[in-house]
N, C-alpha and C positions, 0 to 999 in steps of 0.2 A: 183324131186327125191322122190321115194316112201319110207316112213319111218315108223317104228313101234316102239312102246314103248317096251323097254326091260322089262323082268320080274321084275327087281329091281325097275325100274321107275314106273311100273304099281302098284307094291305093295305100294310104297310111296304115290301114288295118292289115293289108296284105304284107307290107314290109315288116310288120312286127313278128311274122311267123319265122320259126326256125332260128331265133336269135338267142344267144346266151347272155346272161346278165351276171355281173360280178358284184359282190359286196365285200368291202375291205375286210380281210382276215377271216372270212367265213366261207370261202369257196365260190363255186359258180353253179348255175343250173342251166340246163339246155333241154331241147326236145329231140328225141330220136324216134322216128317212125310213129309219132303221135304219143310218145311216152315221155314223162318227165324224168330226167336223169340229173343227179346231184354229184358234183365233183368236189371233194374235200380239199383244203389247202395242201394236204400231203400228196394229192394226186389220185387217191383212191376214189372209185366211182360207185354209186349205188342207184339202181333204178327205183324210183319212188312210185310210179304208176305204170300199169300195163293195160291200158284200154285202147290204145291206138287212136284216141279222139282228143288228146290233151294238147294244149298249146299255151303260149303267152306266159311262161313261168317267170316269177320274180321272187328272189330270196329276200326275206325280211332283214332289216338292218341288224337285228340281234342274232341272225343266223339260225333261228329256231324253226321258222315256218317258210313254206313256199306257197305263194298264191299262183293259181293257174286257171285257165278256162277249159271247159269240156264241151265239145260239140255234141248237140243232141238233134239238130236238124240242119241240113244244108240250106244255102240261100235259095229262095224261091225264084227260079228263072222266069216264071210266067208273069209275076207282078213286080219283080225287082226287090222283093222283101229280103232283108238281111238274114244271115244265118242265126240260129238260136244256140246260145252257149250258156252253161251254168258257170258260176264262179265258185271255186273251191280253195281250201287251204289244206296242206298236209304237213305234219311234223317231220322234220329232218331226222330226228333220232328215233321216235316211236312209230313213225309212218302212219299215224292215225289221221284219216282224212275227214274233212267236214265241209259240207256244202253250205256256202254263205248266201248265195243268191240263186234262185231258180229263174233261168231265162224263159221268156215267153214270146210266141210269135207276135209280130207287129199287128196291132188292131186299129181301133179308132180312138184310142186314148190320147190325151195331150202328150206332146213330145217329151215333156219332163218325166212322164210316167212309163215311157217305153223301156222294156227290158230285153229287147232283141239286140243282137250284134254286140254282146258284151266282149270287151277286149281291153288290153293294156293295163292290167292291174299293177298298182304300185303302193308300197307301204308308207305310212307316216314315219317320221324319224324314230318314234318310240315303239314302232311295230304294233300299235294297238288298233290302227285303222287301215283298211284297204280302200283305196280310191280306184275307180275303174270307169271306162267309157262305154257308152251305149249309142245305138242309132237314135236320131232325134229329128232334126230339121233337114231340109234339102241342102243347106249350106253348112251345117254344123252337127257334130255329135254332142252328147251331153255327158257331164261328169257326175258321178254318184259316189257315195261313200258307205261303208258298212264296217262295224266292229270286226276285228280279226278273230274274235272268239265267237262270233255269231250275234245276230240281232237284226232289227229293222234297217233296211237300206234307205238312203235319202238322196234326193237330187241336190247337187251343189251349185253347178253353173253350166254354161255352154262352153264348148271347147273342142278343137280339132287335134290337139295334142295335150299331153299331160306329163308333168314332172313335179316332184316334190323338192322344195328347197331343204337341203340337209344342214347347211352351215350358215353362220352369220346372224344378223339381227332379225332376219325374216325366216329363220329356220321353222319348218312346219307349214309354211305357206305353200300354195300351189302356183305353178307356172303353167298357163294354158294359152294356146293360140286361139284367139277369138276372131270370128268374122264380124267386122265392125264397119258401119256405113259412115262415110264422110259427107258433110253437108254439101250436097250438090256436086260432089266430085267422086262418085263411085264408092268403092269399098276397099278394105285391106284386111290383113290377118296378122296383127301384131301379137307379140307375147304380152300377156297381162298377168300381173301378180294379184292373186286373190287369197282371202283368208280361208281356213278350213270350212267356214260357214258360207262361203261363196261371195263375200263382200269384196268389192274391188279395192285394192290397195293403191296400185298405180299401173299405168301402161308403160311397158319397158321398150317396146318397139320391135323391129325385126333384126335378125342377125343370129349367126350360129353360136355366139358366146353370151347370149342373154342370161342363161341360167348361171354361168360362171360369174357374170358381173354382179348379179344379185347376191350370190353366196360370198362375194368378197366384201360386201358391206357389213360393217361392224358398228 
């Protein structure tokens, strides 16, 4: 099935570029000219990659790994196909890099199996899993997961945004914005809490503090 990123999804992906992410007590990571740069809590900096093609860095909760994407093909302007990126991790201390997922151009596969447009990697609270987004349907991206040490990736659920709950009784669950249809009254995009296996836990609704409200539940 041929799929295209909607304008909303493409905008969300674009806004993820050139953003730094902080992890409590472990420093920050950022992108400089397509290279991943780590800044320690002391303020010392270290360039981790020098390809000019890297983006979307995320530091693991334990501070040992950085997940990021590496561009291998630009978006196809002729057919609207999304860019192709691989998903990588690199050690903060040893700087050993490992490719977790190889991105592929969008073809005729089912949306759940599309591996184009990889973006937005985020770790599970125990740093053992990396969740990421891919192109999928016209109104929604897809969420996938892969072990941070390497292994098969799998489809989890649909979603146009992705966060991992860090605290509270739902720690380890995913918060995703899902495009949902209302009976006879159009559609909306509420935040939905799902398990790591993709099972719906509950619909949270819309609002900027949806994640904080879930993490406050004990």
